[in-house]
C-alpha positions as CSV (number, residue, x, y, z in Angstrom):
1,X,-32.7,3.0,58.5
2,X,-35.4,2.5,55.6
3,X,-35.0,6.1,55.0
4,X,-31.6,6.7,54.4
5,X,-29.9,8.2,50.7
6,X,-27.5,6.4,49.4
7,X,-24.1,8.2,50.3
8,X,-25.4,7.6,54.1
9,X,-26.0,4.1,53.5
10,X,-22.6,3.3,52.3
11,X,-21.6,5.4,55.3
12,X,-23.3,3.4,58.0
13,X,-22.2,-0.3,55.7
14,X,-18.7,1.2,56.5
15,X,-18.7,1.4,60.2
16,X,-20.5,-1.9,61.1
17,X,-17.5,-4.0,58.3
18,X,-15.1,-1.2,60.6
19,X,-17.0,-2.1,63.3
20,X,-16.8,-6.9,62.0
21,X,-13.1,-6.4,61.2
22,X,-12.0,-5.0,65.0
23,X,-13.9,-8.0,66.6
24,X,-12.8,-10.5,63.9
25,X,-9.6,-9.8,65.3
26,X,-10.2,-9.2,69.4
27,X,-11.9,-12.4,69.3
28,X,-9.3,-13.8,67.7
29,X,-6.8,-12.8,70.6
30,X,-9.9,-13.9,72.6
31,X,-12.0,-16.6,71.7
32,X,-13.3,-17.2,74.7
33,X,-14.9,-13.5,75.0
34,X,-19.1,-14.3,75.4
35,X,-19.7,-10.6,75.3
36,X,-17.7,-9.9,72.0
37,X,-18.7,-12.5,70.4
38,X,-21.8,-11.9,70.6
39,X,-20.9,-7.9,69.3
40,X,-20.0,-9.4,66.9
41,X,-22.5,-11.6,65.9
42,X,-25.1,-8.5,66.4
43,X,-22.5,-6.5,64.0
44,X,-22.5,-9.0,61.4
45,X,-26.2,-9.6,61.1
46,X,-26.9,-5.5,61.1
47,X,-23.9,-5.6,58.2
48,X,-25.8,-8.3,56.4
49,X,-29.4,-6.2,56.3
50,X,-27.6,-2.9,55.2
51,X,-26.0,-4.5,52.4
52,X,-28.7,-5.9,51.0
53,X,-30.3,-2.8,51.2
54,X,-27.9,-1.0,49.4
55,X,-28.2,-3.4,46.8
56,X,-32.7,-3.7,46.4
57,X,-32.0,-0.1,46.3
58,X,-28.3,0.8,44.1
59,X,-27.7,-2.7,42.7
60,X,-24.7,-4.3,43.9
61,X,-21.6,-3.9,45.7
62,X,-19.5,-6.6,45.5
63,X,-18.8,-8.5,41.7
64,X,-17.7,-12.3,40.8
65,X,-20.9,-13.9,42.5
66,X,-20.5,-12.4,45.8
67,X,-23.6,-9.9,44.8
68,X,-26.9,-11.1,42.8
69,X,-27.1,-8.1,39.9
70,X,-31.1,-7.2,38.7
71,X,-32.0,-6.6,35.0
72,X,-30.0,-4.7,33.5
73,X,-26.3,-5.6,34.4
74,X,-25.6,-4.0,37.3
75,X,-22.3,-3.6,37.8
76,X,-21.2,-0.9,34.8
77,X,-23.4,1.1,36.8
78,X,-21.8,4.4,38.1
79,X,-20.7,6.2,40.4
80,X,-18.8,2.8,41.8
81,X,-20.2,2.1,45.2
82,X,-16.8,2.8,47.5
83,X,-16.8,6.6,44.8
84,X,-19.3,8.4,47.8
85,X,-20.3,11.6,46.7
86,X,-20.6,14.3,49.3
């Protein structure tokens, strides 16, 4: 995963975010499902690693104190993280 381009890394983050959301919703109605909880935690850990990797290479994903920024201030750089270039 270290060699992924910016767009591929963003796509992988989006996939893990979708999976985490779906597992979260499932666990809301099935809180005793240990396997789903384990998968959710695995997914959440992988997502955190992917986001850290992205931010180290390409700048912050979120503003308002959710993501640190390198010098100079990176939030104004374009394209924005959600603007994938195909």
